[in-house]
C-alpha positions in Angstrom: 0.1 0.0 0.0 1.4 3.4 -1.0 1.8 6.0 1.7 -0.7 8.8 1.9 0.3 12.2 3.3 -2.3 14.3 5.1 -2.3 18.0 6.0 -5.1 20.7 6.4 -7.6 18.2 5.0 -5.6 17.5 1.8 -4.1 14.2 0.9 -0.9 13.6 -1.1 0.9 10.8 -2.7 4.6 9.8 -2.4 6.1 7.8 -5.2 9.8 6.9 -5.8 11.5 7.5 -9.1 14.6 5.3 -8.9 16.2 6.6 -12.2 16.1 10.2 -11.0 16.6 9.4 -7.3 13.6 11.5 -6.4 10.4 11.1 -4.4 7.5 13.0 -6.1 3.9 13.4 -5.3 0.8 15.3 -6.0 -2.3 16.4 -4.1 -4.9 13.7 -4.5 -8.7 13.9 -5.1 -8.9 17.5 -6.3 -9.2 18.8 -9.9 -6.3 21.3 -9.6 -2.8 19.9 -10.4 -0.5 20.5 -7.5 2.8 18.5 -7.3 6.0 18.4 -5.2 9.3 16.6 -5.2 12.0 15.8 -2.7 15.4 14.1 -2.9 14.9 12.4 0.5 12.2 10.4 2.0 12.7 12.4 5.2 11.8 15.6 3.3 8.8 14.5 1.3 6.3 15.5 4.0 7.8 19.0 4.4 7.6 19.4 0.5 4.0 18.2 0.6 3.1 20.7 3.3 4.8 23.5 1.6 2.8 22.6 -1.6 -0.5 22.7 0.3 0.4 26.0 2.0 1.5 27.5 -1.4 -1.6 26.3 -3.1 -3.9 27.9 -0.5 -1.9 31.1 -0.5 -2.0 31.4 -4.3 -5.8 30.7 -4.3 -6.2 33.4 -1.7 -4.1 35.9 -3.6 -6.0 35.3 -6.8 -9.4 35.4 -5.1 -10.1 31.8 -6.1 -11.8 29.2 -3.8 -9.4 26.3 -3.4 -10.6 22.9 -4.6 -11.2 20.5 -1.7 -11.2 16.7 -1.7 -14.3 14.7 -0.9 -17.2 17.1 -1.3 -19.7 14.3 -0.6 -21.1 14.2 -4.1 -20.0 11.3 -6.3 -20.8 10.3 -9.9 -20.5 6.6 -10.3 -20.9 4.3 -13.4 -22.7 1.1 -12.4 -23.6 -0.2 -15.8 -27.3 -0.8 -16.8 -27.8 -4.1 -15.1 -26.3 -3.2 -11.7 -28.0 0.2 -11.7 -31.4 -1.6 -12.3 -30.8 -4.2 -9.7 -29.7 -1.6 -7.1 -32.7 0.6 -7.8 -35.2 -2.3 -7.6 -33.6 -3.5 -4.2 -33.6 0.0 -2.9 -37.3 0.3 -3.9 -38.1 -3.1 -2.1 -36.4 -1.8 1.0 -38.4 1.5 0.9 -35.2 3.5 0.5 -33.9 6.1 -2.0 -31.2 4.7 -4.3 -28.7 7.3 -2.9 -29.3 6.1 0.7 -29.1 2.4 -0.4 -25.7 3.0 -2.1 -24.4 4.9 1.1 -25.5 1.9 3.3 -23.8 -0.5 0.9 -20.6 1.5 1.1 -20.7 1.7 4.8 -21.4 -2.1 5.1 -18.4 -2.9 2.9 -16.1 -0.6 4.9 -17.3 -2.3 8.1 -16.6 -5.7 6.6 -13.1 -4.7 5.6 -12.4 -3.2 9.1 -13.2 -6.6 10.6 -10.6 -8.3 8.5 -10.4 -11.9 7.3 -11.9 -14.6 9.5 -11.6 -18.4 9.7 -14.7 -20.5 9.1 -14.8 -24.3 9.9 -17.3 -26.4 8.0 -18.1 -30.0 8.7 -20.3 -32.1 6.4 -21.9 -35.2 7.9 -19.0 -35.8 10.3 -16.7 -37.0 7.4 -14.8 -34.0 6.1 -13.8 -30.9 8.0 -12.7 -27.9 6.0 -11.2 -24.6 7.3 -11.7 -21.6 5.0 -10.2 -18.1 5.2 -13.0 -15.7 4.4 -11.5 -12.3 3.3 -14.9 -10.9 2.0 -18.6 -11.5 2.6 -19.4 -11.8 -1.1 -19.4 -15.5 -2.1 -17.2 -16.3 -5.1 -18.8 -19.8 -5.5 -21.8 -21.6 -4.2 -21.9 -25.3 -3.9 -24.8 -27.5 -5.2 -25.2 -31.2 -5.2 -24.8 -32.7 -8.6 -25.3 -36.3 -9.8 -21.8 -37.4 -8.9 -20.5 -35.1 -6.1 -20.6 -31.6 -4.7 -19.4 -29.2 -7.4 -19.0 -25.4 -7.4 -21.3 -23.3 -9.3 -19.3 -20.2 -10.2 -21.1 -16.8 -10.6 
């Protein structure tokens, strides 16, 4: 996972360019392009903070409102089938689609915060299987076929 720098509500990246021997970054999640560079990992945070301060000062001097990350509005592309399924399920739940999507995002973040878990399953006392579950969404369901239990992939 890449490091994320944070200062005054702004987030920044830090990437290494081995050929040039530099660490470079940019402010993330804003439309304006603000970048910074450092020759040392110890100095990249100071370069990031200076870039944020310079950006805010330049915006103030020009009378512009600085762009801010995460305004709370998001345009997502679901595709027609997922959009339809989500809208129908939200309607069944008596919720607005926006609220349904917010709840789905919150649920996913809570699942990730819990981390992976170990599940033990024993079938008719013969076979005991331990499974590491990293996500709640099943990747395969098992159904009884003529010969044996076989995965039905989705």
